[in-house]
DRENSE-454703 format. One record per atom (N, C-alpha, C, O): y negated, x, z negated. Coordinates in steps of 0.02 Angstrom, whole numbers, padded with zeros to 5 digits, always signed. Example, Ala and Ser with C-alpha at 12.3 -4.5 7.8 and 13.67 -1.06 7.14 Angstrom:
// DRENSE-454703
+00284+00660-00390;+00225+00615-00390;+00165+00660-00390;+00166+00712-00423;+00112+00642-00354;+00053+00684-00357;-00002+00645-00394;-00057+00670-00402;
***
This chain:
// DRENSE-454703
-10678+08781-03376;-10665+08793-03445;-10597+08802-03450;-10559+08767-03416;-10575+08850-03495;-10506+08866-03511;-10469+08811-03551;-10498+08768-03585;-10407+08816-03544;-10356+08766-03576;-10368+08772-03650;-10371+08721-03684;-10375+08836-03677;-10387+08848-03751;-10449+08819-03771;-10451+08794-03828;-10502+08817-03733;-10564+08787-03752;-10560+08714-03756;-10596+08684-03796;-10519+08683-03718;-10505+08606-03716;-10458+08587-03771;-10464+08533-03799;-10413+08630-03788;-10363+08606-03838;-10381+08617-03909;-10409+08671-03920;-10369+08576-03961;-10391+08590-04019;-10344+08647-04057;-10288+08657-04035;-10364+08677-04104;-10329+08734-04132;-10263+08699-04166;-10264+08642-04190;-10207+08739-04164;-10150+08717-04196;-10153+08715-04273;-10190+08753-04304;-10116+08671-04302;-10126+08659-04378;-10090+08722-04412;-10041+08751-04389;-10120+08735-04467;-10097+08787-04517;-10071+08749-04582;-10109+08712-04614;-10008+08760-04599;-09979+08739-04660;-10019+08751-04726;-10030+08707-04767;-10040+08820-04731;-10083+08832-04786;-10156+08799-04791;-10179+08777-04844;-10186+08799-04732;-10256+08775-04724;-10257+08702-04728;-10301+08676-04762;-10210+08661-04694;-10211+08589-04688;-10142+08567-04700;-10109+08550-04651;-10116+08564-04759;-10047+08547-04779;-10035+08479-04758;-09985+08468-04725;-10078+08429-04775;-10061+08358-04766;-10061+08344-04685;-10013+08313-04663;-10107+08362-04646;-10102+08351-04577;-10039+08390-04544;-10006+08364-04499;-10026+08449-04569;-09972+08486-04548;-09905+08449-04560;-09864+08443-04514;-09895+08424-04622;-09839+08387-04636;-09827+08317-04590;-09773+08298-04568;-09891+08286-04583;-09888+08227-04536;-09859+08245-04470;-09814+08213-04443;-09890+08305-04443;-09869+08327-04375;-09798+08345-04377;-09767+08333-04325;-09763+08373-04429;-09702+08394-04438;-09655+08332-04439;-09600+08335-04411;-09674+08282-04467;-09642+08215-04475;-09636+08187-04401;-09584+08162-04381;-09685+08193-04367;-09675+08170-04295;-09637+08213-04255;-09604+08187-04209;-09635+08274-04263;-09596+08333-04235;-09523+08316-04241;-09483+08320-04195;-09508+08294-04307;-09441+08281-04320;-09410+08215-04287;-09350+08202-04289;-09454+08177-04257;-09429+08107-04226;-09402+08066-04281;-09341+08063-04289;-09438+08038-04315;-09417+07993-04386;-09359+07953-04367;-09309+07955-04403;-09360+07917-04314;-09309+07862-04297;-09239+07900-04293;-09188+07870-04311;-09234+07961-04273;-09174+07996-04268;-09152+08015-04341;-09093+08008-04359;-09198+08039-04381;-09185+08051-04450;-09152+07997-04487;-09104+08004-04526;-09188+07934-04469;-09158+07872-04504;-09087+07861-04485;-09044+07849-04527;-09075+07866-04416;-09011+07857-04393;-08958+07906-04421;-08903+07887-04441;-08979+07972-04420;-08934+08019-04454;-08923+08006-04526;-08866+08012-04548;-08971+07990-04565;-08962+07977-04640;-08918+07916-04651;-08874+07920-04693;-08926+07862-04617;-08886+07804-04618;-08817+07814-04598;-08771+07788-04632;-08804+07849-04544;-08732+07872-04533;-08696+07909-04581;-08637+07895-04595;-08730+07961-04609;-08699+08003-04664;-08684+07962-04722;-08629+07966-04750;-08732+07920-04742;-08722+07873-04802;-08663+07831-04785;-08618+07827-04827;-08658+07798-04728;-08608+07747-04708;-08535+07781-04705;-08486+07752-04729;-08531+07841-04676;-08467+07872-04671;-08444+07900-04738;-08384+07900-04750;-08488+07924-04786;-08472+07938-04850;-08444+07877-04886;-08395+07879-04924;-08482+07818-04871;-08467+07753-04908;-08390+07734-04884;-08349+07715-04926;-08376+07740-04823;-08308+07723-04798;-08259+07767-04828;-08206+07744-04850;-08272+07833-04831;-08224+07881-04866;-08218+07866-04942;-08163+07872-04970;-08272+07847-04976;-08264+07831-05043;-08224+07771-05055;-08186+07767-05103;-08232+07722-05012;-08194+07664-05018;-08112+07674-05005;-08068+07640-05031;-08105+07728-04960;-08036+07749-04954;-08003+07774-05008;-07943+07765-05018;-08046+07812-05051;-08025+07852-05113;-08009+07804-05166;-07963+07816-05205;-08050+07742-05171;-08044+07697-05216;-08029+07628-05192;-08070+07583-05205;-07968+07613-05156;-07957+07554-05115;-07965+07490-05164;-07991+07438-05144;-07942+07496-05226;-07943+07436-05261;-08011+07418-05301;-08021+07362-05324;-08057+07471-05306;-08117+07466-05341;-08168+07515-05310;-08189+07564-05341;-08185+07499-05246;-08228+07547-05210;-08288+07569-05247;-08307+07627-05238;-08320+07531-05288;-08383+07553-05324;-08378+07590-05385;-08427+07612-05415;-08311+07598-05405;-08294+07630-05471;-08274+07703-05459;-08227+07715-05421;-08304+07751-05489;-08283+07828-05479;-08212+07844-05507;-08180+07891-05483;-08191+07809-05553;-08127+07825-05587;-08132+07892-05618;-08179+07908-05655;-08080+07933-05603;-08077+07998-05634;-08110+08054-05593;-08114+08110-05616;-08132+08038-05534;-08173+08073-05491;-08242+08089-05518;-08275+08042-05539;-08268+08149-05521;-08332+08165-05539;-08381+08146-05491;-08383+08172-05435;-08425+08098-05509;-08468+08069-05457;-08517+08118-05433;-08539+08111-05376;-08538+08170-05472;-08585+08221-05450;-08552+08258-05386;-08585+08274-05337;-08490+08267-05392;-08455+08309-05339;-08467+08273-05279;-08483+08307-05231;-08464+08210-05271;-08484+08167-05211;-08550+08168-05193;-08566+08178-05135;-08596+08158-05240;-08669+08157-05230;-08689+08234-05205;-08727+08239-05157;-08668+08283-05234;-08684+08352-05209;-08664+08366-05136;-08701+08395-05096;-08597+08342-05121;-08575+08351-05055;-08617+08309-05001;-08632+08328-04945;-08633+08250-05028;-08674+08206-04982;-08743+08240-04967;-08765+08247-04909;-08773+08259-05019;-08841+08291-05010;-08842+08349-04965;-08884+08355-04921;-08792+08396-04979;-08785+08457-04936;-08771+08436-04863;-08802+08462-04817;-08724+08390-04854;-08713+08368-04783;-08773+08338-04747;-08787+08349-04688;-08811+08295-04793;-08874+08267-04762;-08918+08328-04738;-08936+08331-04679;-08937+08377-04785;-08976+08429-04766;-08956+08466-04699;-08997+08480-04655;-08887+08480-04698;-08870+08512-04642;-08877+08478-04575;-08889+08507-04522;-08866+08409-04583;-08874+08370-04524;-08944+08354-04499;-08958+08343-04440;-08987+08353-04550;-09060+08344-04537;-09080+08400-04505;-09113+08392-04454;-09068+08463-04526;-09080+08530-04491;-09060+08525-04424;-09101+08536-04379;-08999+08507-04411;-08971+08503-04342;-09008+08458-04303;-09025+08474-04246;-09022+08401-04328;-09071+08345-04292;-09135+08377-04272;-09156+08370-04214;-09166+08410-04316;-09235+08432-04300;-09223+08490-04245;-09260+08491-04196;-09180+08529-04251;-09165+08582-04200;-09160+08548-04130;-09189+08571-04081;-09124+08495-04128;-09105+08464-04063;-09168+08429-04032;-09186+08442-03974;-09200+08388-04070;-09257+08350-04050;-09318+08400-04036;-09356+08391-03988;-09323+08453-04083;-09375+08505-04073;-09373+08545-04006;-09423+08556-03971;-09316+08565-03995;-09297+08598-03925;-09313+08562-03874;-09341+08587-03825;-09298+08493-03876;-09305+08447-03823;-09386+08440-03812;-09408+08437-03754;-09425+08438-03863;-09502+08434-03858;-09529+08498-03824;-09576+08495-03783;-09498+08558-03842;-09522+08624-03816;-09516+08622-03741;-09560+08642-03703;-09459+08597-03723;-09445+08598-03647;-09481+08541-03606;-09493+08547-03546;-09496+08488-03640;-09528+08429-03613;-09608+08430-03623;-09641+08380-03607;-09636+08480-03646;-09709+08476-03663;-09747+08454-03605;-09792+08413-03614;-09733+08476-03550;-09781+08454-03490;-09778+08382-03475;-09830+08350-03470;-09719+08355-03468;-09704+08276-03465;-09733+08247-03525;-09773+08201-03516;-09722+08264-03585;-09743+08233-03648;-09820+08227-03652;-09846+08180-03682;-09859+08278-03618;-09931+08271-03617;-09959+08203-03582;-10014+08178-03590;-09906+08181-03541;-09930+08120-03498;-09896+08057-03539;-09929+08008-03556;-09828+08066-03553;-09780+08005-03572;-09793+07996-03647;-09801+07940-03671;-09795+08051-03682;-09797+08048-03758;-09847+08095-03793;-09827+08137-03833;-09911+08088-03778;-09962+08131-03796;-09976+08132-03878;-10018+08170-03904;-09939+08091-03911;-09944+08087-03983;-09899+08138-04016;-09905+08152-04076;-09851+08166-03975;-09802+08216-04008;-09842+08278-04021;-09888+08290-03983;-09829+08317-04071;-09869+08373-04099;-09877+08428-04050;-09932+08455-04047;-09831+08447-04013;-09835+08500-03962;-09884+08479-03902;-09928+08515-03880;-09871+08421-03882;-09907+08391-03825;-09978+08382-03845;-10021+08395-03803;-09994+08362-03906;-10063+08351-03936;-10096+08423-03954;-10157+08427-03961;-10060+08472-03962;-10092+08532-03985;-10086+08540-04056;-10107+08593-04079;-10061+08500-04097;-10061+08512-04167;-10012+08568-04182;-10025+08607-04228;-09957+08574-04145;-09913+08633-04153;-09919+08673-04085;-09918+08646-04030;-09926+08740-04097;-09919+08778-04039;-09847+08793-04013;-09801+08782-04053;-09833+08815-03955;-09769+08828-03934;-09732+08878-03979;-09672+08871-03991;-09771+08929-04006;-09738+08978-04046;-09720+08950-04113;-09669+08969-04142;-09765+08903-04139;-09751+08873-04201;-09685+08827-04200;-09645+08828-04246;-09676+08788-04142;-09617+08749-04125;-09555+08784-04121;-09504+08761-04146;-09556+08843-04089;-09502+08883-04084;-09480+08911-04148;-09420+08917-04160;-09524+08929-04188;-09512+08954-04257;-09475+08901-04299;-09426+08914-04334;-09501+08839-04291;-09472+08780-04328;-09405+08766-04305;-09361+08756-04347;-09391+08765-04237;-09320+08752-04220;-09275+08809-04240;-09217+08798-04258;-09304+08875-04235;-09260+08928-04264;-09243+08927-04336;-09187+08942-04356;-09296+08907-04378;-09276+08897-04450;-09227+08840-04458;-09181+08843-04498;-09237+08787-04418;-09188+08718-04429;-09115+08745-04405;-09067+08729-04439;-09107+08782-04353;-09047+08799-04331;-09011+08847-04380;-08951+08843-04393;-09053+08893-04407;-09022+08938-04456;-09004+08904-04520;-08954+08920-04551;-09048+08852-04541;-09034+08820-04603;-08970+08774-04593;-08930+08769-04639;-08961+08742-04532;-08908+08703-04516;-08835+08739-04525;-08786+08712-04551;-08837+08802-04499;-08777+08846-04493;-08766+08869-04565;-08709+08866-04587;-08815+08892-04605;-08809+08917-04668;-08782+08862-04710;-08731+08872-04744;-08813+08805-04709;-08787+08748-04753;-08716+08729-04743;-08677+08719-04789;-08700+08726-04680;-08631+08704-04663;-08578+08763-04684;-08520+08750-04699;-08599+08821-04684;-08553+08879-04706;-08553+08874-04784;-08501+08886-04815;-08607+08858-04812;-08607+08851-04886;-08560+08793-04915;-08531+08799-04969;-08556+08742-04878;-08510+08685-04897;-08436+08703-04892;-08394+08664-04915;-08419+08759-04864;-08345+08777-04866;-08298+08728-04832;-08238+08725-04842;-08334+08689-04789;-08296+08631-04752;-08292+08659-04683;-08344+08676-04654;-08229+08664-04652;-08220+08679-04586;-08247+08626-04540;-08275+08640-04487;-08236+08560-04563;-08256+08501-04532;-08328+08503-04511;-08346+08495-04453;-08372+08516-04566;-08445+08514-04565;-08460+08573-04515;-08491+08561-04463;-08440+08636-04529;-08452+08693-04485;-08437+08674-04416;-08482+08681-04375;-08382+08651-04397;-08367+08625-04324;-08418+08577-04299;-08450+08587-04246;-08427+08523-04339;-08472+08468-04316;-08547+08498-04305;-08577+08488-04252;-08572+08532-04350;-08642+08558-04343;-08640+08608-04287;-08682+08604-04243;-08594+08656-04285;-08587+08704-04227;-08586+08669-04161;-08629+08682-04119;-08537+08621-04150;-08539+08585-04082;-08596+08545-04066;-08613+08539-04007;-08629+08514-04119;-08688+08478-04106;-08748+08524-04084;-08786+08507-04038;-08757+08581-04117;-08802+08632-04097;-08791+08654-04021;-08835+08657-03978;-08727+08668-04010;-08712+08698-03942;-08721+08639-03886;-08739+08652-03829;-08710+08580-03906;-08717+08528-03853;-08796+08512-03845;-08822+08498-03791;-08829+08517-03901;-08903+08507-03901;-08942+08560-03861;-08994+08548-03830;-08913+08616-03866;-08945+08675-03828;-08928+08662-03757;-08974+08661-03715;-08866+08653-03738;-08848+08641-03667;-08882+08587-03643;-08896+08592-03583;-08903+08527-03678;-08935+08474-03660;-09008+08494-03633;-09028+08474-03578;-09043+08532-03670;-09115+08552-03664;-09129+08611-03621;-09175+08609-03580;-09090+08667-03630;-09108+08735-03608;-09073+08753-03547;-09015+08734-03539;-09106+08789-03498;-09073+08816-03440;-09018+08868-03465;-09025+08893-03521;-08967+08885-03426;-08960+08866-03356;-08931+08796-03351;-08940+08764-03300;-08898+08772-03399;-08865+08703-03394;-08915+08645-03395;-08917+08602-03351;-08956+08646-03447;-09006+08592-03448;-08984+08522-03424;-09012+08494-03377;-08933+08497-03460;-08895+08441-03437;-08936+08385-03435;-08914+08337-03402;-08996+08379-03464;-09038+08312-03464;-09067+08307-03392;-09098+08257-03375;-09057+08358-03350;-09084+08345-03281;-09033+08294-03247;-09055+08261-03199;-08975+08286-03264;-08927+08242-03239;-08915+08181-03286;-08891+08190-03342;-08931+08120-03265;-08935+08062-03312;-08867+08048-03339;-08859+08030-03397;-08814+08057-03295;-08744+08044-03322;-08721+08091-03374;-08691+08071-03424;-08737+08159-03360;-08713+08212-03409;-08755+08201-03469;-08732+08200-03525;-08818+08193-03455;-08869+08185-03520;-08847+08126-03567;-08849+08130-03628;-08828+08075-03535;-08797+08019-03573;-08733+08033-03610;-08722+08014-03667;-08692+08066-03574;-08630+08085-03608;-08633+08133-03659;-08590+08135-03703;-08683+08174-03656;-08704+08221-03716;-08714+08178-03778;-08679+08183-03828;-08764+08135-03770;-08787+08088-03823;-08720+08046-03855;-08713+08035-03915;-08678+08025-03808;-08626+07986-03828;-08571+08030-03867;-08543+08008-03917;-08560+08089-03843;-08517+08135-03873;-08536+08158-03943;-08495+08166-03989;-08604+08169-03949;-08623+08190-04010;-08628+08128-04065;-08599+08130-04119;-08666+08077-04043;-08674+08025-04089;-08614+07977-04101;-08604+07950-04156;-08576+07967-04047;-08523+07926-04046;-08455+07954-04069;-08422+07920-04109;-08433+08013-04049;-08373+08036-04072;-08380+08091-04121;-08350+08088-04175;-08418+08145-04105;-08425+08202-04144;-08448+08186-04222;-08420+08207-04273;-08504+08145-04220;-08537+08137-04288;-08489+08092-04330;-08481+08105-04389;-08458+08042-04304;-08423+07987-04333;-08360+08023-04362;-08351+08024-04423;-08317+08054-04317;-08252+08082-04334;-08262+08146-04374;-08235+08152-04429;-08300+08192-04350;-08312+08255-04381;-08336+08245-04455;-08307+08276-04500;-08387+08203-04468;-08419+08195-04528;-08376+08153-04580;-08377+08160-04641;-08339+08109-04544;-08292+08065-04583;-08237+08113-04620;-08223+08110-04679;-08211+08156-04572;-08159+08205-04603;-08188+08249-04654;-08159+08262-04706;-08249+08274-04638;-08283+08319-04692;-08290+08277-04755;-08275+08304-04808;-08313+08210-04754;-08323+08176-04810;-08254+08164-04854;-08251+08164-04915;-08205+08154-04812;-08136+08147-04847;-08119+08214-04885;-08094+08215-04942;-08136+08271-04847;-08113+08335-04879;-08153+08347-04943;-08127+08376-04991;-08217+08323-04946;-08258+08332-05005;-08241+08289-05057;-08257+08305-05115;-08208+08230-05045;-08194+08181-05098;-08123+08183-05120;-08094+08138-05149;-08093+08247-05101;-08022+08256-05117;-07972+08206-05085;-07925+08183-05117;-07984+08192-05026;-07944+08148-04986;-07908+08191-04930;-07936+08238-04902;-07850+08172-04918;-07808+08195-04856;-07850+08177-04795;-07857+08119-04777;-07877+08225-04765;-07921+08210-04696;-07877+08177-04638;-07837+08209-04603;-07889+08111-04634;-07854+08078-04577;-07907+08023-04560;-07950+08005-04600;-07900+07997-04498;-07942+07938-04472;-07911+07877-04473;-07867+07866-04430;-07928+07830-04520;-07899+07756-04522;-07928+07718-04462;-07975+07736-04427;-07889+07659-04455;-07909+07617-04397;-07980+07593-04409;-08011+07588-04356;-08014+07578-04458;-08083+07557-04457;-08132+07613-04440;-08189+07598-04422;-08114+07673-04444;-08155+07725-04411;-08151+07733-04336;-08199+07756-04304;-08089+07714-04306;-08089+07713-04239;-08133+07652-04211;-08164+07656-04158;-08132+07602-04245;-08163+07541-04231;-08241+07558-04217;-08273+07548-04166;-08263+07590-04283;-08336+07602-04285;-08354+07651-04227;-08405+07643-04195;-08311+07705-04215;-08325+07754-04165;-08329+07719-04099;-08375+07736-04062;-08287+07672-04078;-08285+07635-04019;-08354+07590-04014;-08382+07584-03960;-08376+07563-04068;-08438+07521-04077;-08497+07569-04053;-08539+07553-04010;-08495+07627-04084;-08555+07675-04076;-08553+07695-04001;-08607+07701-03972;-08498+07705-03969;-08494+07727-03904;-08520+07669-03857;-08560+07680-03812;-08497+07607-03871;-08528+07553-03830;-08603+07544-03833;-08637+07534-03783;-08627+07548-03897;-08700+07546-03908;-08732+07607-03874;-08788+07600-03848;-08700+07666-03872;-08725+07718-03839;-08737+07710-03767;-08788+07734-03741;-08689+07677-03732;-08693+07659-03659;-08754+07612-03651;-08798+07623-03609;-08756+07563-03692;-08812+07511-03686;-08884+07545-03693;-08930+07532-03655;-08888+07588-03745;-08949+07628-03759;-08962+07667-03698;-09017+07663-03672;-08912+07709-03670;-08928+07752-03610;-08956+07704-03558;-09010+07715-03530;-08917+07649-03545;-08949+07609-03486;-09018+07586-03503;-09060+07590-03458;-09038+07561-03566;-09109+07538-03577;-09153+07595-03581;-09213+07583-03574;-09134+07654-03590;-09178+07716-03595;-09222+07723-03527;-09279+07745-03524;-09184+07701-03473;-09213+07711-03406;-09264+07654-03400;-09310+07664-03361;-09263+07600-03431;-09310+07544-03425;-09375+07559-03476;-09431+07536-03464;-09363+07594-03527;-09402+07605-03583;-09474+07628-03552;-09525+07599-03571;-09478+07672-03511;-09536+07707-03486;-09550+07683-03414;-09584+07718-03377;-09525+07624-03392;-09542+07597-03330;-09511+07637-03269;-09539+07638-03214;-09451+07673-03283;-09422+07710-03227;-09389+07669-03174;-09378+07692-03118;-09374+07609-03191;-09346+07557-03148;-09391+07501-03131;-09376+07445-03151;-09440+07510-03099;-09485+07457-03088;-09461+07403-03039;-09471+07342-03046;-09425+07435-02987;-09400+07390-02936;-09326+07390-02934;-09293+07344-02959;-09302+07441-02906;-09223+07448-02893;-09206+07524-02892;-09242+07564-02863;-09151+07543-02925;-09127+07605-02923;-09091+07624-02862;-09079+07584-02816;-09073+07691-02863;-09031+07719-02801;-08967+07680-02801;-08941+07669-02746;-08938+07657-02856;-08879+07627-02856;-08879+07549-02848;-08828+07514-02852;-08938+07529-02835;-08947+07453-02817;-08961+07418-02882;-08964+07356-02880;-08972+07451-02941;-08976+07407-03007;-09048+07387-03009;-09089+07427-02986;-09068+07332-03032;-09133+07305-03044;-09138+07302-03120;-09085+07303-03151;-09197+07299-03153;-09209+07287-03222;-09161+07226-03245;-09127+07229-03296;-09161+07174-03204;-09123+07111-03229;-09049+07129-03229;-09011+07108-03272;-09029+07169-03176;-08953+07191-03180;-08938+07224-03246;-08892+07206-03282;-08983+07278-03262;-08969+07322-03321;-08969+07274-03384;-08922+07275-03424;-09026+07229-03392;-09030+07188-03450;-08958+07146-03459;-08929+07142-03512;-08937+07118-03400;-08889+07079-03405;-08816+07118-03423;-08772+07093-03457;-08812+07179-03395;-08755+07219-03409;-08761+07236-03484;-08709+07233-03517;-08816+07255-03515;-08818+07268-03585;-08801+07202-03627;-08767+07205-03678;-08825+07149-03604;-08806+07085-03643;-08728+07074-03637;-08698+07055-03688;-08698+07083-03586;-08618+07080-03581;-08591+07133-03624;-08550+07117-03667;-08610+07193-03618;-08581+07246-03656;-08584+07229-03730;-08532+07231-03763;-08639+07213-03759;-08642+07207-03831;-08613+07132-03851;-08593+07122-03909;-08611+07085-03807;-08589+07025-03826;-08508+07031-03829;-08480+07002-03875;-08475+07063-03788;-08405+07080-03790;-08390+07117-03850;-08342+07102-03885;-08437+07173-03866;-08425+07218-03920;-08426+07173-03983;-08379+07181-04023;-08473+07128-03998;-08479+07093-04060;-08421+07038-04060;-08396+07026-04114;-08398+07005-04005;-08347+06958-04006;-08284+07001-04019;-08239+06979-04056;-08280+07054-03993;-08216+07098-04011;-08209+07116-04085;-08155+07116-04115;-08274+07132-04114;-08266+07144-04184;-08249+07090-04231;-08215+07097-04282;-08277+07029-04208;-08262+06971-04247;-08188+06953-04245;-08160+06927-04294;-08157+06969-04188;-08083+06951-04180;-08037+07011-04212;-07982+07001-04236;-08067+07073-04208;-08033+07127-04240;-08039+07124-04315;-07998+07155-04349;-08089+07090-04343;-08083+07090-04413;-08026+07056-04445;-08015+07068-04505;-07992+07019-04414;-07930+06986-04438;-07868+07032-04444;-07816+07017-04474;-07879+07092-04409;-07831+07137-04406;-07849+07215-04436;-07806+07258-04445;-07907+07220-04446;-07926+07286-04475;-07904+07288-04546;-07923+07241-04582;-07868+07334-04573;-07847+07333-04643;-07904+07364-04689;-07943+07405-04667;-07906+07344-04750;-07947+07368-04808;-08025+07350-04795;-08068+07387-04817;-08040+07299-04764;-08106+07274-04759;-08112+07201-04789;-08063+07164-04796;-08172+07183-04805;-08186+07112-04825;-08196+07073-04763;-08250+07076-04735;-08146+07037-04741;-08150+07007-04677;-08209+06951-04675;-08249+06948-04628;-08210+06915-04723;-08266+06856-04720;-08336+06899-04710;-08372+06887-04661;-08351+06945-04752;-08413+06979-04742;-08424+07007-04674;-08477+07000-04644;-08371+07040-04649;-08372+07076-04587;-08384+07023-04530;-08429+07033-04489;-08348+06968-04528;-08357+06915-04477;-08423+06886-04480;-08455+06877-04428;-08450+06868-04547;-08519+06831-04550;-08574+06874-04528;-08618+06853-04491;-08571+06942-04552;-08631+06987-04527;-08627+07001-04454;-08680+07010-04424;-08572+07005-04423;-08573+07018-04352;-08589+06955-04313;-08618+06958-04258;-08572+06899-04341;-08589+06838-04308;-08667+06827-04313;-08699+06806-04265;-08696+06842-04372;-08768+06838-04375;-08802+06889-04329;-08852+06872-04297;-08777+06951-04324;-08807+06998-04279;-08798+06978-04208;-08842+06993-04168;-08745+06947-04187;-08732+06924-04122;-08781+06869-04106;-08812+06869-04052;-08788+06822-04150;-08842+06766-04139;-08911+06791-04130;-08946+06770-04083;-08933+06838-04175;-08996+06869-04170;-09007+06908-04104;-09059+06904-04073;-08958+06945-04086;-08957+06977-04018;-08968+06936-03961;-09005+06955-03916;-08937+06878-03959;-08940+06829-03908;-09010+06809-03908;-09042+06810-03855;-09039+06789-03965;-09104+06760-03970;-09153+06803-03943;-09193+06782-03901;-09155+06866-03966;-09209+06907-03935;-09199+06933-03868;-09249+06950-03835;-09143+06936-03845;-09117+06953-03778;-09160+06905-03725;-09181+06930-03673;-09169+06846-03739;-09198+06798-03702;-09270+06799-03695;-09299+06765-03653;-09303+06845-03741;-09372+06856-03747;-09396+06918-03710;-09456+06932-03710;-09350+06957-03678;-09370+07021-03647;-09402+07008-03579;-09378+06969-03538;-09458+07044-03569;-09498+07030-03507;-09522+07098-03481;-09522+07143-03523;-09541+07111-03424;-09571+07175-03400;-09639+07189-03440;-09667+07147-03474;-09660+07254-03430;-09724+07272-03469;-09784+07229-03446;-09831+07217-03483;-09779+07205-03383;-09837+07175-03353;-09839+07099-03360;-09879+07063-03329;-09793+07077-03403;-09786+07005-03409;-09849+06975-03454;-09877+07004-03499;-09862+06918-03432;-09926+06884-03459;-09913+06861-03537;-09960+06857-03576;-09849+06846-03555;-09832+06820-03619;-09831+06872-03671;-09786+06913-03676;-09880+06870-03708;-09889+06929-03767;-09826+06917-03821;-09807+06963-03857;-09800+06861-03821;-09748+06849-03867;-09679+06873-03852;-09632+06874-03892;-09678+06893-03790;-09609+06920-03763;-09597+06996-03787;-09643+07032-03805;-09536+07014-03785;-09519+07088-03803;-09533+07122-03740;-09523+07094-03686;-09560+07187-03745;-09564+07235-03699;-09503+07274-03694;-09463+07271-03741;-09487+07315-03638;-09429+07356-03626;-09428+07404-03689;-09373+07412-03716;-09477+07434-03713;-09480+07476-03767;-09461+07451-03837;-09427+07483-03877;-09490+07386-03846;-09471+07354-03910;-09397+07325-03907;-09367+07318-03960;-09367+07309-03847;-09302+07290-03849;-09255+07348-03858;-09204+07343-03892;-09275+07410-03824;-09237+07476-03838;-09240+07489-03909;-09189+07508-03938;-09292+07481-03939;-09296+07502-04017;-09256+07447-04058;-09236+07463-04114;-09244+07384-04036;-09209+07334-04068;-09136+07350-04065;-09099+07342-04113;-09117+07373-04003;-09041+07388-04003;-09026+07454-04040;-08969+07463-04062;-09076+07503-04048;-09061+07554-04100;-09050+07534-04167;-09008+07561-04202;-09091+07480-04188;-09085+07455-04255;-09018+07416-04264;-08989+07418-04318;-08996+07384-04216;-08932+07353-04223;-08871+07402-04228;-08820+07387-04258;-08881+07459-04195;-08832+07512-04202;-08834+07542-04273;-08782+07560-04301;-08900+07548-04301;-08905+07581-04368;-08874+07531-04420;-08845+07552-04470;-08882+07460-04406;-08854+07413-04456;-08781+07421-04463;-08755+07405-04517;-08744+07443-04415;-08670+07446-04410;-08654+07500-04469;-08604+07494-04504;-08699+07549-04476;-08675+07597-04527;-08698+07568-04598;-08692+07605-04647;-08722+07509-04607;-08721+07476-04671;-08670+07421-04678;-08646+07404-04732;-08655+07395-04625;-08601+07333-04622;-08529+07366-04635;-08494+07348-04682;-08512+07413-04594;-08445+07445-04604;-08427+07471-04678;-08376+07453-04707;-08471+07513-04705;-08458+07536-04774;-08453+07479-04825;-08408+07475-04867;-08506+07434-04816;-08508+07373-04864;-08440+07334-04863;-08410+07318-04915;-08417+07319-04797;-08359+07286-04796;-08301+07324-04819;-08248+07293-04830;-08303+07385-04827;-08245+07424-04851;-08253+07421-04931;-08204+07413-04968;-08311+07428-04952;-08321+07428-05020;-08319+07364-05062;-08311+07365-05123;-08326+07310-05028;-08322+07246-05056;-08250+07228-05080;-08238+07174-05105;
***
């Protein structure tokens, strides 16, 4: 029996709009869309607070719709960029995904390879067009470099994801440095601010980089890649302990740094990070291997997702502390 006989027909937008849209939602990798959306909203919030240091929530003489339209255009450009990157990765990983992630639309047959390529082509074109329409050099550079790094990550001849270290560096570069600094400078330019990076933005960028390292380490545990010991001698327990120390030092550093970071609500900043640290400690004690008998414990996958959520929360804490 041929492969085409075994596989269900690909979805058609006109014939099956609701199933197609559901498949497209899975194709876009919703957790990355959430992260992208929160980061854009948070970075614009920090820039807005810099424009109105004495009353962060008051628009003053600035036309609020100018900021809203800039935020909306930026979000669309970045979501298109996001869909291009994750879609390209799914196209290249379809063979592996049929085993590890059969629910993804290309692996499940909901989208054909040709459909997926068309979608990433539209997303790439849309991202570039929207960035150019914004008339912001910062957004053009941020989107352009993100697309280039995403392409180098997934496609031959470079295909950097073949090399764990380089793959992790790509993710750190895009989410840690490029997105934070590039989009913040873009937000400043759209809000009629002189584009410069204040101390609190350098702190946020460093926090995202630290979380990126922790997430890269946990990514190897998520799918059971380290059941016993790695080539470097690391066991799952070693990795979990390293992540614990990384994030504990990060949170402790933030609590101390709150006393010195200008233009933030120190009490709110310390309280929220103290609560986050306590909750992180609490859940870290519950992590167990996938074959553990205790159903109340966290699996590596659940712990990995929890660390992502802690990172996303930073994009709420930082702008709120700046606006209060």
